C-alpha beads as a LAMMPS data file, in Angstrom:
LAMMPS data file: protein, C-alpha beads

145 atoms
144 bonds

1 atom types
1 bond types

-500.0 500.0 xlo xhi
-500.0 500.0 ylo yhi
-500.0 500.0 zlo zhi

Masses

1 110.0

Atoms # bond

1 1 1 162.069 3.046 44.765
2 1 1 159.121 1.665 46.735
3 1 1 160.356 3.096 50.023
4 1 1 160.921 6.523 48.496
5 1 1 157.415 6.448 47.031
6 1 1 155.908 5.540 50.401
7 1 1 157.893 8.287 52.163
8 1 1 156.757 10.868 49.596
9 1 1 153.146 9.748 49.930
10 1 1 153.267 10.021 53.728
11 1 1 154.936 13.439 53.576
12 1 1 152.399 14.718 51.069
13 1 1 149.451 13.539 53.150
14 1 1 150.908 14.734 56.464
15 1 1 152.023 18.190 55.371
16 1 1 149.822 20.921 56.814
17 1 1 148.011 22.680 53.995
18 1 1 145.778 25.526 55.093
19 1 1 143.208 27.025 52.772
20 1 1 144.621 30.530 53.228
21 1 1 148.261 29.648 52.654
22 1 1 148.781 29.242 48.918
23 1 1 152.492 28.374 49.183
24 1 1 151.753 25.130 51.000
25 1 1 149.214 24.175 48.346
26 1 1 151.847 24.846 45.676
27 1 1 154.319 22.555 47.450
28 1 1 151.610 19.917 47.751
29 1 1 150.956 20.246 44.025
30 1 1 154.630 19.531 43.301
31 1 1 154.522 16.516 45.609
32 1 1 151.393 15.236 43.873
33 1 1 153.139 15.471 40.502
34 1 1 155.990 13.393 41.898
35 1 1 153.566 10.835 43.318
36 1 1 151.701 10.669 40.016
37 1 1 154.937 9.958 38.168
38 1 1 155.893 7.317 40.736
39 1 1 152.512 5.620 40.496
40 1 1 152.608 5.538 36.703
41 1 1 156.139 4.127 36.710
42 1 1 155.051 1.502 39.240
43 1 1 152.118 0.492 37.037
44 1 1 154.226 0.321 33.865
45 1 1 157.003 -1.694 35.512
46 1 1 154.527 -4.108 37.120
47 1 1 152.672 -4.554 33.840
48 1 1 155.972 -5.286 32.071
49 1 1 156.834 -7.885 34.713
50 1 1 153.364 -9.439 34.490
51 1 1 153.675 -9.660 30.708
52 1 1 157.057 -11.420 31.119
53 1 1 155.475 -13.990 33.472
54 1 1 152.638 -14.632 31.017
55 1 1 155.074 -15.033 28.123
56 1 1 157.187 -17.407 30.226
57 1 1 154.155 -19.552 31.029
58 1 1 153.114 -19.634 27.357
59 1 1 156.651 -20.583 26.363
60 1 1 156.584 -23.511 28.805
61 1 1 153.365 -24.985 27.473
62 1 1 150.731 -23.653 29.860
63 1 1 147.342 -22.854 28.352
64 1 1 146.120 -19.409 29.417
65 1 1 143.212 -17.247 28.207
66 1 1 145.680 -14.822 26.606
67 1 1 147.834 -17.658 25.221
68 1 1 145.527 -20.278 23.640
69 1 1 148.325 -21.989 21.707
70 1 1 151.317 -22.757 23.945
71 1 1 154.646 -22.713 22.147
72 1 1 156.553 -25.419 23.976
73 1 1 156.337 -28.474 26.224
74 1 1 156.075 -28.200 30.005
75 1 1 159.569 -28.986 31.320
76 1 1 160.179 -30.877 34.560
77 1 1 162.020 -27.942 36.218
78 1 1 159.331 -25.321 35.653
79 1 1 157.603 -24.253 38.894
80 1 1 154.122 -23.081 37.973
81 1 1 153.202 -22.075 41.545
82 1 1 156.262 -19.821 41.839
83 1 1 155.500 -18.324 38.443
84 1 1 151.895 -17.691 39.514
85 1 1 153.117 -16.018 42.734
86 1 1 155.369 -13.689 40.719
87 1 1 152.445 -12.851 38.453
88 1 1 150.144 -12.213 41.421
89 1 1 152.739 -9.901 43.035
90 1 1 153.143 -7.992 39.784
91 1 1 149.366 -7.640 39.389
92 1 1 149.024 -6.407 42.990
93 1 1 151.806 -3.841 42.503
94 1 1 150.094 -2.681 39.343
95 1 1 146.809 -2.136 41.221
96 1 1 148.653 -0.313 44.028
97 1 1 150.381 1.899 41.451
98 1 1 146.988 2.674 39.937
99 1 1 145.594 3.627 43.344
100 1 1 148.580 5.845 44.096
101 1 1 148.221 7.490 40.689
102 1 1 144.501 8.093 41.154
103 1 1 144.966 9.521 44.649
104 1 1 147.837 11.739 43.507
105 1 1 145.825 13.052 40.537
106 1 1 142.909 13.945 42.830
107 1 1 145.272 15.568 45.315
108 1 1 146.981 17.397 42.450
109 1 1 143.678 18.724 41.149
110 1 1 142.658 20.080 44.526
111 1 1 146.076 21.596 45.207
112 1 1 146.233 23.080 41.684
113 1 1 142.950 24.844 42.311
114 1 1 143.771 25.967 45.861
115 1 1 147.361 26.990 45.109
116 1 1 147.163 28.515 41.650
117 1 1 143.617 29.089 40.391
118 1 1 141.585 30.220 43.398
119 1 1 141.699 33.896 44.192
120 1 1 143.300 34.616 47.551
121 1 1 140.889 35.536 50.284
122 1 1 140.955 39.173 51.292
123 1 1 139.488 39.643 54.689
124 1 1 138.670 43.049 56.139
125 1 1 141.606 44.441 58.082
126 1 1 142.697 47.545 59.912
127 1 1 146.434 48.229 59.990
128 1 1 147.931 50.967 62.129
129 1 1 151.602 51.747 61.499
130 1 1 153.173 54.086 64.055
131 1 1 155.547 56.757 62.804
132 1 1 158.075 58.317 65.157
133 1 1 160.552 61.028 64.135
134 1 1 162.693 63.496 66.002
135 1 1 160.189 66.258 65.414
136 1 1 157.011 64.377 66.250
137 1 1 155.016 61.185 66.178
138 1 1 151.990 59.922 64.325
139 1 1 150.347 56.912 62.772
140 1 1 149.364 55.714 59.336
141 1 1 146.000 54.023 59.118
142 1 1 145.152 51.502 56.406
143 1 1 141.675 50.035 55.977
144 1 1 140.766 47.072 53.768
145 1 1 137.260 45.759 53.316

Bonds

1 1 1 2
2 1 2 3
3 1 3 4
4 1 4 5
5 1 5 6
6 1 6 7
7 1 7 8
8 1 8 9
9 1 9 10
10 1 10 11
11 1 11 12
12 1 12 13
13 1 13 14
14 1 14 15
15 1 15 16
16 1 16 17
17 1 17 18
18 1 18 19
19 1 19 20
20 1 20 21
21 1 21 22
22 1 22 23
23 1 23 24
24 1 24 25
25 1 25 26
26 1 26 27
27 1 27 28
28 1 28 29
29 1 29 30
30 1 30 31
31 1 31 32
32 1 32 33
33 1 33 34
34 1 34 35
35 1 35 36
36 1 36 37
37 1 37 38
38 1 38 39
39 1 39 40
40 1 40 41
41 1 41 42
42 1 42 43
43 1 43 44
44 1 44 45
45 1 45 46
46 1 46 47
47 1 47 48
48 1 48 49
49 1 49 50
50 1 50 51
51 1 51 52
52 1 52 53
53 1 53 54
54 1 54 55
55 1 55 56
56 1 56 57
57 1 57 58
58 1 58 59
59 1 59 60
60 1 60 61
61 1 61 62
62 1 62 63
63 1 63 64
64 1 64 65
65 1 65 66
66 1 66 67
67 1 67 68
68 1 68 69
69 1 69 70
70 1 70 71
71 1 71 72
72 1 72 73
73 1 73 74
74 1 74 75
75 1 75 76
76 1 76 77
77 1 77 78
78 1 78 79
79 1 79 80
80 1 80 81
81 1 81 82
82 1 82 83
83 1 83 84
84 1 84 85
85 1 85 86
86 1 86 87
87 1 87 88
88 1 88 89
89 1 89 90
90 1 90 91
91 1 91 92
92 1 92 93
93 1 93 94
94 1 94 95
95 1 95 96
96 1 96 97
97 1 97 98
98 1 98 99
99 1 99 100
100 1 100 101
101 1 101 102
102 1 102 103
103 1 103 104
104 1 104 105
105 1 105 106
106 1 106 107
107 1 107 108
108 1 108 109
109 1 109 110
110 1 110 111
111 1 111 112
112 1 112 113
113 1 113 114
114 1 114 115
115 1 115 116
116 1 116 117
117 1 117 118
118 1 118 119
119 1 119 120
120 1 120 121
121 1 121 122
122 1 122 123
123 1 123 124
124 1 124 125
125 1 125 126
126 1 126 127
127 1 127 128
128 1 128 129
129 1 129 130
130 1 130 131
131 1 131 132
132 1 132 133
133 1 133 134
134 1 134 135
135 1 135 136
136 1 136 137
137 1 137 138
138 1 138 139
139 1 139 140
140 1 140 141
141 1 141 142
142 1 142 143
143 1 143 144
144 1 144 145
């Protein structure tokens, strides 16, 4: 899951998105939705894991700010340092998921505007289309300004 999220993030950031090409902005918008979903899922899963670590520490008798009354004695086999490391990893993943979500929402807002809401630019153009038939030849002229 993490590798797929990183690959999608790199692809979304590296894809060429020109201001005049609305299709690329639309693709980038779809990628930003995917990244937003991935970031939210990462945050929720990390928060769930962090909550499990906190509950485990409370159950084994450790006093924490969010667990003022521990529910059991501290057993000999409980490794507090390992439990703290798991909690720190979960908290870090939660912050990373929040950053990915925030970046994807900003990217999604820009790509939503550029791909769907902004009016396409119409630059002045002269188009000459040659016409050749058996009986003669000519040209059609189209002007846009």
